[in-house]
C-alpha positions in Angstrom: 0.0 0.0 0.0 2.7 2.5 0.9 4.9 1.9 -2.2 1.9 1.9 -4.6 0.5 5.1 -3.1 3.9 6.9 -3.4 4.1 5.8 -7.1 0.6 6.9 -7.8 1.1 10.4 -6.3 4.4 10.9 -8.2 2.8 9.8 -11.4 -0.1 12.2 -10.8 2.4 15.0 -10.8 3.9 14.0 -14.1 7.0 12.1 -13.0 8.1 9.0 -14.9 7.8 6.3 -12.3 8.8 2.6 -12.3 7.3 0.5 -9.5 9.4 -2.6 -8.8 7.7 -5.4 -6.8 8.8 -9.0 -6.6 5.1 -10.0 -6.6 2.1 -8.3 -8.1 1.2 -5.2 -5.9 -1.0 -6.0 -3.0 0.2 -9.6 -2.4 2.5 -9.1 0.6 1.8 -7.4 3.9 -1.1 -5.3 2.6 -2.9 -8.4 1.5 -3.5 -9.9 4.9 -4.6 -7.1 7.2 -7.9 -6.3 8.9 -9.0 -4.1 6.0 -9.8 -0.9 8.0 -8.8 2.6 7.1 -8.5 3.6 10.7 -9.2 7.3 11.1 -10.0 6.7 14.8 -6.5 5.2 15.5 -4.9 8.4 16.7 -3.0 6.5 19.4 -0.3 4.0 18.3 -0.1 0.7 20.1 2.1 1.0 23.2 3.7 -1.9 25.0 2.1 -2.9 28.3 4.0 -1.5 31.3 1.9 -2.6 34.3 3.2 -5.7 36.2 -0.1 -7.6 36.0 -0.3 -7.4 32.2 3.4 -8.2 31.8 3.1 -11.3 34.0 0.0 -12.4 32.0 2.1 -12.3 28.9 4.9 -14.6 30.2 3.0 -17.9 29.9 2.7 -17.1 26.2 -0.9 -18.2 25.9 -2.6 -14.8 25.3 -4.5 -14.2 22.0 -3.4 -10.6 21.6 0.4 -11.1 21.9 2.7 -14.1 21.6 6.4 -14.4 21.4 9.3 -16.7 20.7 12.5 -16.4 22.6 14.8 -16.3 19.6 12.8 -13.5 18.0 12.7 -11.6 21.3 16.5 -11.9 21.8 17.2 -10.7 18.2 15.0 -7.7 18.6 15.9 -7.0 22.3 17.3 -3.5 21.8 14.5 -2.0 19.7 11.9 -3.8 21.9 13.5 -2.2 25.0 13.4 1.2 23.4 9.7 0.6 22.4 8.9 -0.3 26.0 10.6 2.9 27.2 8.7 5.0 24.6 5.5 3.5 26.0 6.1 5.2 29.3 3.5 7.9 29.9 5.7 11.0 29.4 7.3 9.7 26.2 4.0 8.3 24.8 2.2 11.6 25.4 4.6 13.3 23.1 4.4 10.6 20.4 0.5 10.6 20.2 -0.1 14.1 18.6 2.8 13.5 16.1 1.3 10.1 15.1 -2.2 11.5 15.1 -1.2 14.1 12.6 -0.7 11.3 10.0 -3.8 9.4 10.9 -5.9 12.6 10.4 -4.9 12.6 6.7 -6.0 9.0 6.1 -9.5 9.4 4.7 -8.9 12.6 2.7 -6.0 10.9 1.0 -7.6 7.5 0.3 -10.7 9.2 -1.1 -9.2 10.5 -4.4 -7.3 7.2 -4.9 -10.5 5.2 -4.5 -12.2 7.4 -7.0 -9.4 7.3 -9.5 -9.2 3.5 -9.2 -12.9 2.9 -9.5 -12.7 0.9 -6.3 -15.7 2.3 -4.4 -17.4 -1.2 -4.6 -14.7 -2.5 -2.2 -15.2 0.2 0.4 -17.9 0.5 3.1 -18.3 3.7 5.1 -20.1 2.4 8.1 -17.3 2.3 10.7 -16.6 -0.7 12.9 -17.4 -2.1 16.4 -15.1 -2.5 19.3 -16.7 -5.2 21.6 -16.5 -5.4 25.4 -17.3 -8.0 28.0 -16.9 -5.9 31.2 -18.4 -2.5 32.0 -15.2 -1.2 33.7 -13.1 -1.8 30.6 -15.7 -0.3 28.3 -15.9 2.8 30.6 -12.1 3.2 30.5 -12.0 3.0 26.7 -14.9 5.5 26.5 -12.8 8.0 28.4 -10.0 7.6 25.9 -12.6 7.9 23.1 -13.9 11.2 24.5 -10.4 12.6 24.7 -9.8 11.5 21.0 -13.0 13.3 20.0 -12.0 16.5 21.8 -8.4 16.6 20.6 -8.6 14.9 17.1 -12.2 15.0 16.0 -12.8 11.3 16.3 -16.5 10.4 16.1 -18.1 7.4 17.9 -21.2 6.1 19.6 -21.6 4.0 22.7 -23.8 0.9 22.2 -25.4 -0.9 25.0 -26.4 -4.5 24.7 -29.8 -3.7 23.1 -28.3 -1.3 20.5 -25.5 -3.8 19.7 -28.0 -6.6 19.2 -29.8 -4.5 16.6 -26.6 -4.2 14.6 -25.1 -7.7 15.2 -27.9 -10.1 16.4 -25.6 -13.2 16.1 -23.1 -12.1 18.8 -22.8 -14.0 22.1 -24.5 -12.6 25.2 -21.0 -12.4 26.8 -20.6 -9.1 24.9 -22.3 -6.4 27.0 -21.6 -3.4 24.9 -19.5 -1.7 22.2 -18.0 1.4 20.8 -19.1 2.1 17.3 -16.3 4.0 15.6 -18.1 6.1 13.0 -15.2 7.6 10.9 -13.3 4.6 9.5 -13.9 3.0 6.2 -13.6 -0.8 5.8 -12.4 -2.7 2.7 -13.9 -6.1 1.7 -10.6 -7.2 0.0 -7.5 -5.2 1.1 -5.2 -6.8 -1.5 -7.7 -5.9 -4.3 -7.8 -2.3 -3.2 -4.0 -2.1 -3.5 -4.1 -3.8 -6.9 -6.8 -1.3 -8.0 -4.5 1.6 -6.9 -1.7 0.0 -8.8 -3.8 -0.4 -11.9 -4.8 3.3 -11.8 -1.1 4.1 -11.6 -0.4 1.9 -14.6 -3.4 3.3 -16.6 -2.0 6.8 -16.0 1.3 5.8 -17.6 3.2 4.4 -14.7 5.3 1.2 -15.2 5.0 -1.8 -12.9 8.1 -4.2 -13.1 7.7 -7.5 -11.4 11.2 -8.4 -10.4 13.7 -9.0 -7.5 16.1 -6.1 -7.0 19.7 -7.4 -7.2 21.4 -4.1 -6.2 21.0 -0.4 -5.8 24.0 1.9 -6.1 24.7 5.6 -6.5 26.6 6.6 -9.6 27.4 10.3 -9.5 24.3 12.2 -8.8 22.0 9.4 -10.2 21.1 5.8 -9.2 21.3 2.4 -10.8 18.8 -0.2 -9.8 19.7 -3.7 -11.1 17.1 -6.4 -11.7 17.5 -9.7 -13.6 16.3 -8.3 -16.9 17.7 -4.8 -16.9 19.4 -1.8 -15.2 17.3 1.2 -14.4 19.1 4.5 -14.4 17.1 7.0 -12.3 17.2 10.3 -10.5 15.6 9.1 -7.3 15.0 5.8 -5.5 12.2 5.3 -2.9 12.6 2.5 -0.5 9.1 1.4 0.6 9.8 -2.3 1.5 7.8 -2.6 4.7 9.2 -5.3 7.0 12.2 -5.9 4.6 13.3 -2.2 4.6 15.5 -2.3 7.7 17.6 -5.3 6.7 17.8 -4.1 3.1 19.1 -0.7 4.0 22.1 -2.1 5.9 23.7 -2.6 2.4 23.8 1.2 2.1 25.2 1.7 5.6 21.9 2.4 7.5 21.1 0.6 10.7 17.6 1.3 11.7 16.3 -0.3 14.9 13.5 -2.1 13.1 11.6 -5.2 14.1 8.4 -6.9 13.1 5.1 -7.9 14.7 3.9 -10.9 12.8 0.2 -11.7 12.3 -2.1 -14.4 10.8 -5.5 -14.6 9.2 -8.0 -17.3 8.2 -11.3 -17.1 6.4 -14.5 -18.9 7.6 -18.0 -19.5 6.4 -20.6 -18.3 8.9 -23.0 -20.9 10.2 -26.3 -20.3 8.5 -28.4 -18.3 9.1 -26.0 -16.1 11.0 -24.5 -13.1 9.2 -21.7 -10.7 10.3 -22.6 -7.1 9.2 -19.7 -5.1 10.6 -16.0 -5.4 11.3 -15.9 -6.4 15.0 -12.9 -6.5 17.4 -13.0 -8.5 20.6 -11.1 -5.8 22.5 -10.5 -7.6 25.7 -9.1 -10.7 24.0 -7.4 -9.3 21.0 -8.6 -10.5 17.6 -10.8 -9.2 14.8 -13.6 -10.6 12.6 -14.3 -9.0 9.3 -17.0 -9.9 6.7 -14.8 -9.9 3.6 -15.5 -11.1 0.1 -13.5 -14.3 0.8 -15.5 -15.1 4.0 -15.3 -13.9 7.6 -11.7 -13.1 8.1 -10.2 -13.6 11.6 -7.0 -11.6 12.1 -4.8 -12.2 15.1 -2.9 -9.9 17.4 0.9 -9.5 17.4 3.5 -12.3 17.4 7.0 -11.2 18.3 9.4 -13.3 16.3 12.0 -13.1 13.4 10.6 -12.1 10.1 11.5 -15.4 8.4 10.8 -17.8 11.2 8.4 -20.7 10.4 4.7 -20.1 11.1 3.2 -21.1 14.4 -0.5 -21.8 14.3 -1.1 -21.7 18.1 -2.1 -18.0 18.3 -4.6 -18.4 15.5 -6.0 -21.5 17.0 -6.5 -19.8 20.4 -8.2 -16.8 18.7 -10.5 -19.1 16.7 -11.5 -20.9 19.9 -12.7 -17.7 21.5 -14.1 -16.3 18.3 -16.4 -19.4 17.9 -17.9 -18.6 21.3 -18.7 -15.0 20.2 -19.9 -15.5 16.6 -21.1 -18.8 15.0 -18.1 -19.4 12.6 -18.4 -22.4 10.3 -15.7 -24.3 8.4 -12.3 -22.8 7.5 -12.1 -21.7 3.9 -8.3 -21.5 3.5 -6.1 -24.5 3.2 -3.5 -22.9 5.4 -3.4 -19.7 7.5 -1.9 -16.6 5.9 1.1 -15.1 7.7 2.5 -11.6 7.4 4.6 -9.0 9.3 4.0 -5.5 10.4 7.2 -3.3 10.1 7.8 -1.5 13.4 10.2 1.1 14.8 10.7 1.7 18.6 9.0 5.2 18.7 5.9 3.8 16.9 6.2 6.3 14.0 7.3 5.6 10.5 10.3 7.0 8.7 9.1 9.3 5.9 11.6 11.5 4.1 15.2 11.7 2.6 18.0 9.4 3.6 20.5 11.3 5.7 23.7 10.6 3.6 22.5 9.8 0.1 20.9 12.5 -2.1 18.1 11.1 -4.2 17.4 8.2 -1.8 14.0 8.5 0.0 12.6 6.3 2.7 9.0 5.3 3.6 8.7 2.4 6.0 7.9 1.4 9.6 4.2 2.1 9.7 3.5 -0.7 12.2 -0.2 -1.6 12.3 -1.2 1.2 10.0 0.5 0.9 6.6 -2.8 0.2 4.9 -4.4 3.2 6.6 -1.4 5.5 6.0 -0.2 4.6 2.5 -1.9 7.4 0.6 -1.0 10.0 3.2 2.6 8.9 3.0 2.4 9.1 -0.8 1.2 12.7 -0.7 3.7 13.8 1.9 6.7 12.2 0.3 5.8 13.5 -3.1 5.6 17.0 -1.6 9.0 16.5 0.0 10.6 15.2 -3.2 9.3 18.2 -5.1 10.4 20.7 -2.4 6.8 21.6 -1.7 5.2 22.5 1.7 3.7 19.5 3.5 0.3 19.3 5.1 1.9 18.4 8.5 5.3 18.8 10.2 7.5 16.0 8.9 10.3 16.5 11.5 8.9 13.7 13.8 9.3 11.2 10.9 12.8 12.1 9.8 15.3 9.3 9.3 18.1 10.8 11.3 16.2 10.6 14.5 17.8 7.2 15.1 
């Protein structure tokens, strides 16, 4: 989503753009997410800091977060910095910077959806955050009120009766919900990215499906080598998601990047039940989404190495709980999908020029919100590349902060 959006924005401004992807656009990280353009998500996900929650994570049986020792050790330094940035004082500084990006999400997706003719994939009815206990719902409502006051986030509180009108098939264990009104949901996230890529192509952009063998600076220009040819270009944008950090080490950059992996599976609903909204079981940590391929269950975070083998235990635990909340039927996928969210320890992406290489531009580290923030990133980076004023202050996202 991020790379395609940047390519689209640059092509809209008349630049000759080649988009290099080893697969067709929309088949990697952006394929497997929950499919929400999250205008309400003005707060990034902090790490838990209270002792009770940390102790509950240690047995490694929670649905919302799992870990493997090898992955934790490899990412120990950035994870420690992430934990430190989750402290109240540091986090309070991060939130308004992060929110400035989120606030651009709908207004930047809108023109791309129109240009791509992709409105049939998008629903503008928000999504539901489900709760089992009044105390936790009340605490979340306090945060929601603050988000409404500071960042214009719109929501409604649903009691059990109001929730039952919207989703009659949900279990009685759910006592209420927050209906986030602003977000848009997408019935096939990979198809939306592909539609954006097609709009880019139709406008004269070039999509080259290939593995990049090397990128090197030659004078004031760049050479990008793939198997079939060498591209000689003025500028290179690195928007490689979870692969960006390791790839950039070849150019001498060492970003403290790590990944939060995630899984999904599609299910048929048990007739006559129907899921009408995207719903998140907030106290457990998974999401159900009525997508074109079936009801998609997406898991929370798994802390492990990017290339480590899949582990189905987190998905199985989520599925067990989800079946008690909504009548899921048989699995529709042969195997679970696995992907990885690209993360940085201050919860904000890198968007802007590389510190030591003129003509090299970076856009990665969007964490849970690459799908939401791709078009905003595209607009902002295109402005920066052209030397134009940006809609928000880009200093919090500069690469040299690490």
